[in-house]
C-alpha positions in Angstrom: -5.7 -46.4 5.1 -6.2 -49.6 7.0 -8.3 -48.0 9.7 -10.3 -46.1 7.1 -11.1 -49.3 5.3 -8.8 -48.8 2.3 -5.9 -51.0 3.5 -6.5 -53.6 0.8 -7.0 -51.1 -2.0 -4.4 -49.7 -4.4 -3.5 -46.1 -3.6 -1.1 -43.3 -4.5 0.5 -40.8 -2.1 1.6 -37.4 -3.4 3.9 -35.2 -1.3 3.7 -31.4 -1.9 6.0 -28.6 -0.6 4.6 -25.7 -2.6 2.8 -23.7 0.1 5.5 -23.4 2.7 4.8 -26.7 4.6 4.9 -30.3 3.7 1.6 -32.0 3.1 0.3 -35.1 1.2 -2.6 -36.1 -0.9 -3.8 -39.7 -1.0 -5.8 -41.1 -4.0 -7.5 -44.5 -3.8 -10.5 -46.5 -5.2 -13.9 -47.2 -3.5 -14.5 -50.4 -5.5 -12.6 -53.5 -4.4 -11.3 -56.4 -6.6 -14.7 -58.1 -6.5 -16.6 -55.0 -7.6 -18.0 -54.3 -4.2 -18.4 -50.7 -3.1 -16.6 -49.7 0.1 -18.6 -47.9 2.7 -17.9 -44.2 3.0 -20.3 -43.2 5.8 -18.9 -40.4 8.0 -15.6 -40.7 6.2 -14.6 -37.2 7.0 -15.2 -37.5 10.7 -13.5 -40.9 10.8 -10.5 -39.6 8.9 -10.2 -36.7 11.3 -10.2 -39.1 14.3 -7.5 -41.3 12.7 -5.2 -38.3 11.9 -5.5 -37.1 15.4 -4.4 -40.5 16.7 -1.5 -40.5 14.3 -0.5 -37.0 15.5 -0.4 -38.2 19.1 1.4 -41.5 18.2 4.2 -39.8 16.2 4.4 -36.5 18.1 3.2 -34.4 15.2 2.1 -30.8 15.4 -1.8 -30.9 15.7 -3.5 -29.4 12.7 -6.6 -28.6 14.8 -6.3 -25.3 16.7 -3.5 -23.8 14.6 -3.7 -20.2 13.6 -4.7 -19.5 10.0 -1.3 -18.4 8.7 0.3 -21.5 10.2 -2.2 -23.7 8.4 -2.0 -22.2 5.0 0.6 -19.9 3.5 1.1 -19.2 -0.1 4.3 -17.9 -1.6 4.3 -14.8 -3.8 5.3 -15.6 -7.4 8.8 -14.9 -8.5 9.1 -14.0 -12.2 12.8 -14.9 -12.1 12.0 -18.5 -11.5 10.0 -18.8 -14.8 7.0 -21.0 -15.4 4.6 -18.2 -14.6 1.5 -20.1 -15.6 2.2 -22.8 -12.9 3.2 -20.2 -10.3 0.1 -18.1 -10.9 -2.2 -21.2 -10.9 -0.8 -22.4 -7.6 -1.9 -19.1 -6.0 -5.1 -17.9 -7.6 -7.1 -21.1 -7.2 -6.8 -21.4 -3.4 -7.1 -17.6 -3.0 -10.4 -17.5 -5.0 -11.8 -20.5 -3.1 -10.7 -19.4 0.5 -11.2 -15.7 0.6 -14.4 -13.6 0.6 -14.5 -10.4 -1.5 -17.3 -8.4 -3.0 -15.6 -6.7 -6.0 -12.8 -7.3 -8.6 -11.0 -4.4 -7.0 -10.8 -6.3 -3.7 -9.8 -9.5 -5.4 -7.1 -7.5 -7.3 -5.8 -6.1 -4.0 -5.6 -9.7 -2.6 -3.7 -10.9 -5.7 -1.2 -8.0 -5.4 0.1 -9.5 -2.2 1.4 -12.4 -4.3 2.7 -10.3 -7.2 -0.2 -11.0 -9.5 -2.2 -8.5 -11.5 -5.7 -8.7 -12.9 -7.4 -7.0 -15.8 -11.0 -7.2 -16.9 -11.9 -7.4 -20.6 -15.3 -6.5 -21.9 -16.7 -6.0 -25.4 -18.4 -7.5 -28.3 -17.2 -9.8 -31.1 -19.5 -10.2 -34.2 -22.3 -8.7 -32.2 -22.0 -11.0 -29.3 -21.0 -9.7 -25.8 -17.8 -10.9 -24.4 -16.3 -10.5 -20.9 -13.2 -12.1 -19.4 -10.2 -11.8 -17.1 -6.5 -11.7 -17.8 -3.9 -12.5 -15.1 -0.4 -11.2 -15.2 2.8 -11.5 -13.2 4.0 -8.3 -11.5 7.5 -7.2 -10.5 8.2 -5.4 -7.2 7.1 -2.1 -8.7 3.7 -3.4 -9.9 4.7 -3.6 -13.6 3.6 -6.5 -15.8 6.2 -9.2 -16.5 5.8 -11.7 -19.4 2.7 -12.4 -21.4 -0.7 -11.9 -19.8 -2.6 -15.2 -19.4 -6.4 -15.4 -19.9 -8.4 -17.0 -17.1 -9.6 -19.9 -19.2 -6.0 -21.3 -19.0 -6.6 -21.9 -15.3 -10.1 -23.2 -15.3 -13.6 -22.0 -14.6 -13.0 -21.5 -10.8 -11.0 -18.3 -11.5 -13.0 -17.1 -14.5 -15.4 -14.2 -14.7 -18.7 -16.0 -14.2 -17.5 -18.1 -11.2 -16.0 -15.1 -9.5 -19.1 -13.0 -10.1 -21.2 -15.7 -8.4 -18.6 -16.0 -5.6 -18.7 -12.2 -5.0 -22.4 -12.4 -4.6 -22.2 -15.1 -2.0 -19.3 -13.4 -0.2 -21.4 -10.2 0.1 -24.1 -12.2 2.0 -21.6 -13.9 4.3 -19.6 -10.7 5.0 -22.8 -9.0 6.1 -22.8 -11.2 9.2 -22.1 -8.8 12.1 -19.3 -10.9 13.5 -17.1 -10.8 10.4 -17.2 -7.1 9.4 -17.5 -5.7 12.9 -14.6 -7.8 14.2 -12.3 -6.4 11.5 -13.7 -2.9 11.9 -13.1 -2.8 15.6 -9.5 -4.2 15.3 -8.6 -1.8 12.5 -10.2 1.2 14.2 -8.2 0.6 17.4 -4.9 0.3 15.4 -5.5 3.3 13.2 -6.3 5.5 16.1 -3.2 4.4 17.9 -0.8 4.8 15.0 0.9 8.0 14.0 3.0 6.7 11.1 2.2 4.5 8.2 5.0 2.0 9.1 3.7 1.8 12.6 0.2 1.1 11.3 1.4 -1.7 9.0 3.4 -3.3 11.8 0.4 -3.4 14.2 -2.0 -4.6 11.5 0.4 -7.5 10.6 0.5 -8.5 14.2 -3.2 -9.1 13.9 -2.8 -11.0 10.5 -4.2 -8.1 8.6 -2.6 -6.7 5.5 -3.0 -3.1 4.2 -2.9 -2.4 0.5 -2.7 1.3 -0.5 -2.9 2.4 -4.1 -1.5 5.8 -5.2 -1.7 7.7 -8.5 1.3 9.2 -10.2 1.0 12.4 -8.1 1.3 10.3 -4.9 -2.3 10.6 -3.8 -3.9 7.6 -2.1 -7.0 6.6 -4.2 -7.5 3.1 -2.8 -7.4 1.4 0.7 -8.0 -2.3 1.2 -7.8 -4.3 4.4 -7.2 -8.1 4.1 -8.0 -10.2 7.2 -6.2 -13.5 6.9 -7.8 -14.8 10.1 -11.3 -14.5 8.7 -10.2 -14.7 5.1 -12.1 -11.5 4.2 -11.1 -8.6 2.0 -12.6 -5.2 2.7 -12.4 -2.0 0.7 -11.7 0.7 3.4 -15.0 2.5 2.8 -16.9 -0.8 3.6 -15.6 -0.6 7.1 -16.5 3.1 7.5 -15.8 6.6 6.2 -12.9 7.0 8.5 -11.1 4.2 6.5 -11.8 5.6 3.0 -9.1 6.7 0.6 -9.8 10.4 1.2 -9.5 9.9 4.9 -6.2 8.0 4.6 -4.8 10.5 2.2 -5.6 13.4 4.6 -4.0 11.5 7.4 -0.9 10.1 5.8 -0.2 13.0 3.4 -0.2 13.4 -0.4 -1.1 16.1 -2.9 -4.8 16.9 -3.1 -5.5 15.9 -6.7 -8.5 14.1 -8.1 -8.3 10.3 -7.6 -7.0 8.3 -10.6 -9.5 6.3 -12.7 -9.8 2.9 -11.0 -11.5 1.2 -13.9 -9.3 -1.4 -15.5 -11.7 -2.4 -18.3 -11.0 -2.7 -22.0 -14.1 -2.0 -24.2 -13.9 -3.6 -27.6 -16.2 -3.7 -30.6 -16.0 -5.7 -33.8 -13.6 -3.2 -35.3 -11.2 -3.4 -32.3 -11.7 0.2 -31.6 -10.7 1.2 -28.0 -13.7 3.0 -26.5 -12.3 3.3 -23.0 -9.1 2.2 -21.4 -6.8 3.1 -18.7 -3.8 1.2 -20.1 -1.2 3.5 -21.6 0.3 1.4 -24.3 -2.6 0.4 -26.7 -0.3 -1.4 -29.1 1.0 -3.9 -26.6 -2.5 -4.5 -25.2 -4.0 -5.2 -28.6 -1.4 -7.8 -29.4 -2.2 -9.6 -26.1 -6.0 -9.4 -26.7 -5.9 -10.8 -30.3 -5.4 -14.2 -28.7 -9.0 -14.0 -27.4 -10.4 -13.6 -30.9 -10.8 -16.1 -33.8 -8.0 -16.4 -36.3 -10.1 -15.1 -39.2 -11.0 -12.0 -37.1 -7.3 -11.4 -36.4 -6.4 -11.8 -40.0 -9.0 -9.4 -41.5 -7.7 -6.1 -40.2 -6.8 -4.2 -43.3 -6.1 -0.5 -43.9 -9.9 0.3 -43.8 -10.3 -1.6 -40.5 -7.4 -0.3 -38.4 -8.1 0.6 -34.7 -8.9 4.3 -34.2 -7.3 5.7 -31.1 -8.6 8.5 -29.0 -6.3 11.2 -27.7 -3.8 9.4 -25.6 -4.0 10.0 -21.9 -1.0 10.6 -19.7 0.8 7.3 -19.1 -0.1 5.7 -15.8 1.7 2.8 -14.3 -0.5 -0.2 -13.9 -0.8 -1.8 -10.5 1.4 0.7 -8.6 0.9 0.0 -5.0 2.4 0.9 -1.6 3.7 -2.2 0.1 1.9 -4.7 -2.1 4.0 -7.7 -1.3 4.0 -7.4 2.5 2.3 -10.7 3.4 5.5 -12.7 3.7 8.5 -11.1 5.5 
């Protein structure tokens, strides 16, 4: 702080241990006791030079040049530890900021590595369109645990509008040949050299790439996602090529030849709370969770003439069932 010009300023130091390594945050003031503004020109560059000198002086592990996983590792949430809101918040905010993805499906696959589920909610309330996201804790089998939490509880940076804008930017950045092509070449070589799924996963992890497979109740693979932690990019298999699509993987790694399950996880609501389309099996539980999004007067005016009308109930399908979804940390 002295070398940076803040030695005479009051400051606070916070130590964190929540991402698998100790790190600190320092908060100070840019106005001195006489009301003079401190210079902050090239502050980032000067700060970096100072930290490198401190690393040398005290024999610390240099931050510059470390591999990505050594620099930043997040811990999957553990429902048994409680405080799910805090655990989920500590994961989704850095993930949304650091990783590039082009769809909510890719974002959902990324979250699944950390035992977090995501549902999209769309509809209309009093004639006005509504769209939002709900985050949930998942157990090892992909089942929801505890009460789903709407995105507004975590801030705009993990809400629908921000993520939609982020996905648009990510699409442009991922189109750079070096990003997608580098991952495609690496994955292609490993897939061609692997005979078994376990062998494929092991070789991909050695390259800091996670594979998320989604299967329907009949065991058929209907979703393939590759997550490159080195480049912090998430790719639906078909984005890398037809040979990495769900159909291709299902043919290669076995499974009954049934039609893929419906991937859409969207709830469509109108002013009467009628479910127009849903892939969630238990309508009653979902409705109780979603009433929190609506105003108290709307929630209290549902009489006998305004009860939800259900369509013929589809075969129950387990939400978020995935193959090896928590494979990031071993």
